[in-house]
C-alpha positions in Angstrom: 26.0 98.0 -20.5 24.8 97.1 -17.0 21.1 97.1 -16.4 19.0 96.2 -13.3 16.5 93.3 -13.2 13.9 92.2 -10.8 13.9 88.6 -9.9 10.7 87.0 -8.5 10.9 83.9 -6.4 7.8 81.7 -5.9 7.3 78.2 -4.6 6.5 75.3 -6.8 2.9 75.1 -5.7 2.4 78.6 -7.0 3.5 77.4 -10.5 1.3 74.3 -10.3 -1.7 76.2 -9.2 -1.9 79.0 -11.7 -1.7 79.7 -15.4 1.9 81.0 -15.7 1.8 84.7 -16.3 -1.6 84.5 -17.9 0.0 83.1 -21.0 -2.5 80.9 -23.0 -0.9 79.4 -26.0 -4.0 77.2 -26.8 -5.5 79.9 -29.0 -2.5 82.0 -30.3 -2.9 85.2 -32.2 0.7 86.4 -32.8 0.0 88.6 -35.7 2.5 91.2 -36.4 1.3 94.7 -35.8 3.3 97.4 -37.5 1.5 100.1 -35.4 2.5 98.7 -32.0 4.9 100.5 -29.7 8.4 99.6 -30.6 10.1 102.1 -28.2 13.1 100.8 -26.2 12.0 98.8 -23.2 13.2 96.3 -20.6 11.2 93.2 -19.7 12.4 92.0 -16.3 11.7 89.1 -14.1 11.2 85.4 -14.8 10.4 84.9 -18.5 7.1 83.1 -17.5 5.9 86.5 -16.2 6.2 88.4 -19.4 3.7 89.5 -22.0 5.3 87.2 -24.5 3.1 84.6 -26.2 6.0 82.2 -26.0 7.2 82.6 -22.4 10.3 80.5 -22.9 11.5 81.7 -26.3 15.1 81.4 -25.1 14.8 77.5 -25.1 15.0 76.5 -28.8 12.9 73.8 -30.4 16.0 71.5 -30.6 15.8 71.1 -26.8 12.4 69.4 -27.1 13.6 66.5 -29.1 12.6 63.0 -27.9 15.8 61.0 -27.7 13.8 57.8 -28.0 13.1 57.5 -24.3 9.4 58.5 -24.6 8.6 56.0 -27.4 10.8 53.1 -26.6 11.8 53.5 -23.0 15.4 53.7 -24.1 17.3 56.7 -25.4 19.3 56.1 -28.5 19.7 59.5 -30.0 21.5 62.4 -28.4 22.0 65.5 -30.5 22.3 67.6 -27.4 26.1 67.2 -27.2 26.8 69.5 -30.1 25.7 72.5 -28.0 26.4 71.2 -24.5 29.9 69.8 -24.1 33.2 70.6 -22.6 33.3 74.2 -23.9 35.5 75.7 -26.5 36.7 78.6 -24.3 36.1 79.6 -20.7 33.4 82.0 -21.8 31.5 79.2 -23.6 30.3 77.3 -20.7 29.7 73.6 -20.0 28.7 71.2 -17.3 25.5 73.0 -16.3 23.5 69.8 -16.6 21.3 70.2 -13.5 19.8 73.5 -14.6 19.0 71.8 -17.9 17.1 69.2 -16.1 15.4 71.6 -13.8 13.8 73.8 -16.5 11.8 70.7 -17.7 10.0 70.4 -14.4 8.0 73.6 -14.6 4.4 72.8 -15.4 4.5 75.7 -18.0 6.8 73.7 -20.1 4.4 72.6 -22.8 6.3 72.8 -26.1 5.7 76.5 -27.1 7.0 76.0 -30.7 3.5 75.3 -32.0 4.4 75.8 -35.7 6.4 72.6 -35.5 4.1 70.5 -33.3 0.7 72.0 -33.6 0.3 74.2 -36.7 -3.5 73.7 -36.4 -3.3 76.2 -33.6 -1.2 78.8 -35.5 -0.8 79.2 -39.2 -3.3 76.4 -40.1 -5.9 77.1 -37.5 -9.6 77.1 -38.6 -11.2 80.4 -39.4 -14.8 81.2 -38.9 -15.5 80.3 -42.5 -14.3 76.7 -41.9 -11.1 77.1 -43.9 -7.6 76.9 -42.5 -5.7 80.2 -42.2 -3.1 79.1 -44.7 -2.9 76.1 -47.0 0.0 74.7 -48.9 -0.7 72.9 -52.1 2.2 70.6 -52.9 0.9 69.8 -56.4 0.4 73.4 -57.7 3.3 74.6 -55.5 1.2 77.5 -54.1 0.3 78.8 -50.7 -3.1 80.3 -50.0 -3.9 82.8 -47.3 -7.6 82.3 -46.6 -7.9 85.4 -44.5 -6.9 87.7 -47.4 -7.8 85.4 -50.2 -4.3 85.7 -51.7 -2.7 82.8 -53.4 1.0 82.8 -53.7 3.2 80.9 -56.2 6.3 79.6 -54.5 8.4 80.2 -57.6 7.1 83.8 -57.8 7.8 84.4 -54.1 11.4 83.2 -54.1 12.1 85.3 -57.2 11.3 88.5 -55.4 14.6 90.3 -54.7 13.7 91.5 -51.3 17.3 91.8 -50.1 18.1 94.2 -52.9 14.9 96.2 -52.2 15.8 96.6 -48.6 19.3 97.6 -49.4 18.3 100.2 -51.9 15.7 101.7 -49.6 18.1 102.2 -46.8 16.3 99.9 -44.4 17.6 100.0 -40.8 17.2 98.5 -37.4 17.5 100.5 -34.1 17.2 104.2 -34.3 18.6 107.6 -33.5 17.3 108.0 -30.0 20.0 108.8 -27.4 18.2 106.3 -25.1 18.2 103.6 -27.8 20.7 100.9 -28.8 22.1 102.6 -31.9 21.2 102.3 -35.5 22.4 99.9 -38.2 21.5 100.5 -41.8 21.6 97.4 -44.0 24.8 98.3 -45.8 25.4 94.9 -47.4 24.3 94.7 -51.1 22.7 91.5 -52.3 25.0 88.6 -53.2 22.3 87.0 -55.5 19.3 88.1 -57.5 16.7 86.8 -59.9 17.5 88.4 -63.3 14.2 87.5 -65.0 15.3 84.2 -66.2 17.8 82.8 -63.7 19.2 83.1 -60.2 22.7 84.7 -60.6 25.5 85.9 -58.5 25.8 89.7 -58.4 29.0 91.5 -59.1 29.3 93.1 -55.6 31.7 90.4 -54.4 35.3 90.0 -55.7 37.4 86.8 -56.0 38.7 87.2 -52.4 35.3 87.6 -50.8 35.3 91.3 -50.3 31.9 93.0 -50.7 31.7 96.4 -52.6 29.0 98.9 -53.2 29.6 98.8 -56.9 29.3 95.8 -59.2 31.9 97.1 -61.6 34.4 99.2 -59.6 36.2 97.4 -56.8 38.4 99.9 -55.0 39.0 101.0 -51.4 36.5 103.8 -51.9 33.7 101.3 -52.8 34.8 98.5 -50.3 32.3 97.9 -47.5 35.0 95.9 -45.8 32.5 93.2 -45.2 34.1 89.9 -46.3 32.2 86.6 -46.9 33.6 83.3 -45.7 32.8 79.7 -46.3 32.6 77.4 -43.2 31.9 73.8 -42.3 28.4 74.1 -41.1 27.4 73.3 -37.6 26.0 69.7 -37.4 22.4 69.7 -38.5 22.4 73.4 -39.7 22.0 72.3 -43.3 19.8 73.5 -46.2 18.2 70.1 -46.4 16.8 70.9 -42.9 15.6 74.4 -44.1 18.7 76.4 -43.2 20.5 78.0 -46.1 22.9 80.9 -45.4 25.8 83.1 -46.1 28.3 84.4 -43.5 30.3 87.5 -43.4 32.6 89.5 -41.1 33.8 93.1 -40.7 36.4 94.4 -38.3 36.4 98.0 -37.0 38.0 100.7 -39.1 41.3 100.7 -37.3 41.9 97.1 -38.4 41.6 98.2 -42.0 44.1 101.0 -41.8 47.8 101.7 -41.5 48.9 105.2 -40.6 45.4 106.5 -41.3 45.1 105.0 -44.8 43.0 102.1 -45.8 45.1 99.0 -46.7 43.4 95.8 -47.9 46.6 93.8 -47.3 46.9 95.0 -43.7 43.2 94.1 -43.2 43.7 90.6 -44.6 46.5 90.0 -42.1 44.4 91.2 -39.2 41.5 88.9 -40.4 44.0 86.0 -40.6 45.3 86.7 -37.1 41.7 86.7 -35.8 40.9 83.5 -37.7 43.8 81.7 -35.9 42.7 83.3 -32.5 39.1 82.2 -32.6 40.3 78.7 -33.7 42.4 78.8 -30.5 45.6 78.1 -32.5 48.6 79.8 -31.1 51.3 78.2 -33.3 51.6 76.8 -36.8 48.4 78.3 -38.1 47.9 78.1 -41.9 46.1 81.1 -43.6 45.6 82.6 -47.0 48.5 84.2 -49.0 49.6 87.5 -47.3 51.9 90.4 -48.1 55.2 89.1 -46.6 56.8 92.5 -46.8 54.2 93.7 -44.2 54.7 90.5 -42.1 58.5 91.2 -42.1 57.9 94.8 -41.1 55.9 93.7 -38.1 58.4 90.9 -37.3 55.7 88.3 -37.5 57.2 84.8 -37.5 55.9 82.9 -40.6 56.7 80.4 -43.3 55.5 80.7 -46.9 53.5 77.8 -48.3 52.5 77.0 -51.9 49.0 78.1 -51.2 49.3 80.5 -48.3 51.2 81.4 -45.2 51.9 79.7 -41.9 52.1 81.7 -38.7 54.8 79.9 -36.8 53.7 81.9 -33.8 50.4 83.8 -34.0 51.1 87.4 -33.0 50.0 88.8 -29.6 49.0 92.1 -31.2 47.1 93.0 -34.4 48.9 95.2 -36.9 48.5 98.6 -38.6 46.4 101.1 -36.7 45.1 98.3 -34.5 48.6 97.5 -33.2 47.4 98.5 -29.7 44.8 95.7 -29.6 45.6 92.4 -27.9 44.9 89.3 -29.9 44.6 87.1 -26.8 42.8 87.4 -23.6 44.5 85.6 -20.7 42.6 83.0 -18.8 43.4 80.8 -15.8 47.0 79.5 -15.8 48.0 82.2 -18.3 46.1 80.3 -21.0 45.7 82.3 -24.2 42.0 82.7 -25.2 41.1 84.0 -28.6 37.9 86.2 -28.7 36.6 88.7 -31.2 37.8 92.3 -30.7 35.2 94.8 -29.6 33.4 96.3 -32.6 33.5 93.2 -34.7 30.4 92.8 -36.9 28.9 89.6 -38.3 26.3 89.3 -41.0 24.1 86.3 -41.6 21.6 86.3 -44.5 19.2 83.3 -44.5 17.7 82.3 -47.8 14.9 80.4 -49.4 16.2 77.4 -51.3 16.4 77.2 -55.1 14.5 74.0 -55.9 16.5 73.7 -59.1 19.9 74.3 -57.4 21.5 71.4 -59.3 21.2 73.4 -62.5 23.0 76.3 -60.8 25.2 74.2 -58.5 27.9 76.9 -58.1 25.4 79.1 -56.2 24.9 76.5 -53.5 21.1 76.8 -53.7 21.0 80.6 -53.1 18.1 82.8 -54.3 17.6 86.6 -54.2 14.9 86.3 -51.5 15.9 86.3 -47.9 13.9 84.9 -45.0 16.0 86.9 -42.6 19.1 89.1 -42.4 20.8 88.6 -39.0 23.3 91.0 -37.6 25.7 91.0 -34.6 28.2 93.6 -33.2 30.6 92.9 -30.4 29.9 95.3 -27.5 32.2 94.3 -24.7 35.0 92.0 -24.0 34.1 89.1 -21.6 35.5 89.1 -18.1 37.4 85.8 -18.0 37.5 86.0 -14.2 33.8 85.5 -13.9 31.7 82.5 -14.9 28.5 83.3 -16.8 25.6 80.8 -17.0 24.3 79.5 -20.2 21.8 81.7 -22.0 19.2 79.0 -21.8 19.1 79.3 -18.0 18.9 83.1 -18.1 15.9 84.5 -16.3 15.7 88.0 -17.8 15.3 89.5 -21.3 17.1 92.6 -22.4 16.4 96.0 -23.8 14.8 96.1 -27.2 15.1 98.8 -29.8 13.4 98.3 -33.2 15.0 95.0 -34.1 18.1 95.3 -31.9 18.7 93.5 -28.6 21.8 92.7 -26.6 22.6 89.1 -25.7 23.3 87.9 -22.3 25.8 88.8 -20.8 25.8 92.0 -22.9 28.8 91.1 -25.0 27.0 91.3 -28.4 24.4 93.5 -29.9 22.1 91.4 -31.9 19.7 92.5 -34.6 17.6 91.2 -37.5 15.2 91.7 -40.3 12.4 89.2 -41.1 9.7 89.2 -43.7 6.4 91.0 -43.5 3.3 89.3 -45.1 4.2 90.6 -48.5 7.8 89.2 -48.4 9.5 92.5 -47.6 12.1 92.7 -44.9 11.1 94.5 -41.7 12.8 94.8 -38.2 12.1 91.8 -36.0 9.9 92.4 -33.0 11.0 92.1 -29.4 9.7 88.6 -29.0 11.0 87.5 -32.4 14.5 88.7 -31.3 14.2 86.6 -28.1 14.3 83.6 -30.4 17.9 84.4 -31.2 19.0 84.5 -27.5 19.2 80.8 -26.8 21.8 79.9 -29.3 23.9 83.1 -29.1 24.3 83.1 -25.3 27.2 81.1 -23.8 26.4 77.6 -24.8 29.5 75.5 -25.0 29.1 74.7 -28.7 30.1 78.2 -29.7 33.2 80.4 -29.6 32.5 83.8 -28.2 28.8 83.2 -28.6 29.2 82.5 -32.4 29.0 79.4 -34.5 30.6 80.0 -37.9 33.9 82.0 -38.1 35.9 79.6 -35.9 34.7 76.9 -38.4 35.9 78.8 -41.5 37.5 76.6 -44.1 41.3 76.9 -44.1 43.3 79.4 -46.2 41.8 81.0 -49.4 39.1 78.2 -49.7 37.4 79.9 -46.8 37.3 83.4 -48.3 34.3 82.9 -50.6 30.6 82.6 -50.1 29.3 79.3 -48.9 28.7 76.9 -51.8 28.0 73.8 -49.7 30.7 71.6 -51.2 30.4 72.6 -54.9 34.2 73.5 -54.8 34.9 70.1 -53.2 36.7 71.8 -50.3 34.5 70.8 -47.3 35.9 67.7 -45.5 34.6 65.8 -42.5 37.2 67.4 -40.2 37.2 66.9 -36.5 36.6 70.2 -34.8 38.0 69.9 -31.3 36.6 66.5 -30.7 38.7 66.2 -27.6 36.5 68.8 -26.0 33.8 66.3 -25.8 35.9 64.5 -23.1 36.4 67.6 -21.1 33.3 67.8 -19.0 33.0 69.7 -15.7 30.1 67.7 -14.4 31.6 64.6 -12.6 28.6 62.4 -13.1 28.6 63.1 -16.9 32.4 62.4 -16.9 31.8 59.1 -15.2 29.1 58.2 -17.8 31.5 59.1 -20.6 34.0 56.8 -19.1 31.6 53.9 -19.5 31.5 54.3 -23.3 34.8 55.8 -24.1 36.4 52.5 -24.7 34.1 51.7 -27.6 33.8 55.0 -29.3 36.5 57.7 -29.2 35.1 60.9 -30.8 38.5 61.9 -32.1 38.7 58.7 -34.2 35.8 59.8 -36.5 34.6 62.6 -38.7 32.6 65.3 -36.9 29.5 64.6 -39.1 30.1 60.9 -39.0 29.9 61.0 -35.2 26.9 63.4 -35.2 24.8 61.4 -37.6 25.3 58.3 -35.4 24.8 60.0 -32.1 21.6 61.7 -33.4 20.4 58.8 -35.5 19.7 61.2 -38.3 20.8 64.2 -40.2 18.9 66.6 -38.0 18.1 66.8 -34.3 14.7 65.3 -34.7 15.2 62.3 -37.0 12.7 63.9 -39.3 14.6 64.0 -42.6 14.5 60.5 -44.2 15.9 61.8 -47.4 18.9 63.1 -45.6 19.5 59.7 -43.9 19.4 58.0 -47.4 22.0 60.5 -48.6 24.3 59.8 -45.7 24.5 56.3 -47.0 24.9 57.3 -50.7 21.2 56.8 -51.8 20.0 60.0 -53.5 16.3 59.3 -53.3 13.9 58.6 -50.4 10.8 56.8 -51.8 7.9 57.5 -49.5 5.6 55.0 -51.1 7.9 52.1 -50.2 9.6 53.7 -47.2 13.0 53.0 -48.7 16.2 54.6 -50.0 17.1 54.3 -53.7 20.1 55.2 -55.8 20.4 56.1 -59.5 20.7 52.4 -60.4 17.4 51.7 -58.6 19.1 49.8 -55.9 17.0 50.1 -52.7 17.5 49.8 -49.0 14.6 49.6 -46.5 14.6 52.7 -44.4 14.5 50.7 -41.1 17.9 49.2 -42.2 19.2 52.6 -43.2 18.3 54.0 -39.8 20.1 51.2 -38.0 23.2 51.9 -40.0 23.4 55.4 -38.3 22.3 54.3 -34.9 24.8 54.3 -32.0 23.3 51.2 -30.4 23.7 49.1 -33.6 26.6 46.7 -33.9 27.0 47.6 -37.5 26.9 51.4 -38.2 28.9 54.0 -40.0 31.3 54.2 -37.1 32.1 50.4 -37.0 32.0 50.1 -40.8 33.1 53.2 -42.7 32.3 51.5 -46.1 28.7 52.3 -45.3 29.4 56.0 -45.6 28.1 57.4 -48.9 28.2 61.2 -48.5 31.9 61.6 -49.6 33.3 62.2 -53.0 36.2 60.0 -54.2 38.7 62.7 -53.0 37.2 62.6 -49.5 35.3 65.9 -49.8 31.6 66.0 -48.8 29.1 65.8 -51.6 26.9 68.8 -52.2 23.9 66.6 -52.3 24.3 65.8 -48.6 23.7 69.4 -47.7 21.0 70.4 -50.3 17.6 68.8 -50.6 15.8 67.3 -53.6 13.6 69.5 -55.7 10.5 68.1 -54.0 11.7 68.6 -50.5 12.9 72.1 -51.3 9.4 73.1 -52.4 7.9 71.6 -49.2 10.4 73.5 -47.0 9.8 76.8 -48.9 6.0 76.3 -48.9 5.7 75.5 -45.2 7.8 78.6 -44.3 5.7 80.9 -46.6 2.7 79.7 -44.6 4.3 81.2 -41.5 5.2 84.4 -43.3 1.7 85.0 -44.6 0.3 84.5 -41.1 3.2 86.3 -39.4 3.3 83.6 -36.8 7.1 83.7 -36.2 6.8 83.8 -32.4 5.8 80.1 -32.6 8.8 79.0 -34.4 10.8 79.1 -37.7 11.9 75.5 -37.8 9.3 73.5 -39.7 8.6 70.0 -40.9 6.6 68.7 -43.8 3.7 68.2 -41.4 3.1 68.5 -37.7 6.0 66.7 -36.0 4.9 66.5 -32.4 4.7 63.1 -30.7 0.9 63.1 -31.0 1.4 63.1 -34.8 4.1 60.4 -34.8 7.0 62.8 -34.7 9.9 63.2 -32.3 9.3 66.7 -30.9 8.0 66.5 -27.3 4.7 68.0 -26.2 3.2 68.9 -22.9 2.0 65.6 -21.5 5.3 63.9 -22.5 7.2 65.6 -19.7 4.9 64.0 -17.1 4.6 60.6 -18.7 8.4 60.2 -18.5 8.2 60.8 -14.8 11.3 62.9 -14.4 12.5 62.2 -10.9 16.0 63.7 -10.6 19.5 63.4 -11.9 20.9 60.0 -12.7 21.8 57.7 -15.5 20.4 54.6 -17.0 22.5 51.5 -17.1 21.5 50.7 -20.6 20.0 52.4 -23.6 21.8 55.3 -25.1 25.5 54.9 -25.6 26.1 58.7 -25.5 28.4 61.4 -24.5 26.3 63.5 -22.2 23.2 63.4 -20.1 20.5 64.9 -22.3 17.6 67.1 -21.3 15.5 64.0 -20.7 17.2 63.0 -17.4 19.4 60.1 -18.4 
């Protein structure tokens, strides 16, 4: 899908001497207009020269975190490594540190994610009547829109089954125009609903994770061939931070058939082969139980296990009618690289959190009300002979068609629904879709531009909807920790060598390492309750700024923070007895992932404020209050970039014991 772009080159004085692209984010409007022109279009040139209200939407909020350097002069928190590391495959790039430094130096780089750092300019801005646009009342658990005069109960809002409504109405993104990007109708029925008294799991999903169009008849004729899977969530992508989801996959029709007839068993084998491939496992890969007669027929080398099958050698071809499709792409040195076949579809519903999830723990906090439904479809196979830059350094946006937009470099078609001001799902606008581009480009924390399927839980445990540890099958496994040491940038490799003797990433759990490198449970050190739960204290008491457990034992938060700080002599890396987020069997507690009732209401309420005002272009990641540095938070704002006096590449001799140079030039 090749398209032409115009690249404009200007000198630095030009950037300094003008308002970039005429974009003024001091008085945002950003209201969704259902009557606007949504015809396919291309926006070309530097992103600063677009009509977008957020001119750098492809740089996510996470990249604006203060690592501690601004406030203390020393950086002690580096969450950046989870996305920017040695790279999982040749198409998931790494070592592009200089570009990451350069983008900070443009004078336009005030933090554009105003919903997080300056909500008083967006969904809480003052109206002519002296009232704020929206107001969240934590006591009554309501949100008021002072433009319309409407007051919304959070409980009533999350009990709206908007997914089911969109599914039954045939809602779609894209369109039928021959000049467009295609059309996708939401063909995934809801996994959960409010039944009038309770949140319940629907009957559309069977015990193996297959999704059907009927709740009572599960046959090939009613099979959508979508299949949900459970995965170990990407570090920080947790419900306690406002991110609650399901994940599902569907392969093209030929992968579901043998000799022209649908075969669930053939499809399961092809999914298992793909699972091994995207995990980059070529031998001894353990998967779910499979039909061994079919494996024998295709001469696949395997061993039977008590709870599954082991591919002794992962096949080079898929089976059934997809027998002509290669499993592996061949990289440099004839290395086998596992990528998704063209036509693969991925679905990603994002939910509001059930504040009373612990009374329905098996649902993992799910409700019947979605914030978004995200969709991806593989368009093209990557060219392993070329080296694509990371999406964050991309300088051009793509075609847009009613909620659909290709990523860069045109390997995936991305789409999405988001809520209108009444809570119904609508196609995302062009600028709202640009928000998705940063993470689903070619950052090195992904596999084939994706985050979840390569992190699927092993065997049958992974073929169910995510329950966030309810089944006690999520462990703090080490996902390719050795990749952290494989850095293309020689300066970064040298810096890693300075600290490698003290902390070897492969010696620790993935989350254990992330919590300590980030000094928190999220990228911003904003979630004090989550920090308490890392250490086994269920409650954060804001009145005393301390962590408490069920026996009323307490720990001052400053001490708790030090226990997950990389620069501390005593932390959860040096003393694993401090770890409190594991069950006795070593699995991760559900309470690590899911928030308290009080926190869930705050996360839901703040997000509803954005929905009522339709201010999505200024961010979907929210905190309990403004969390920019001016308000005592850890999200950088405009003047911060100058006060730190960025002067060029280089490392500090002391401060952060970290793996990589972060965006703050150390």
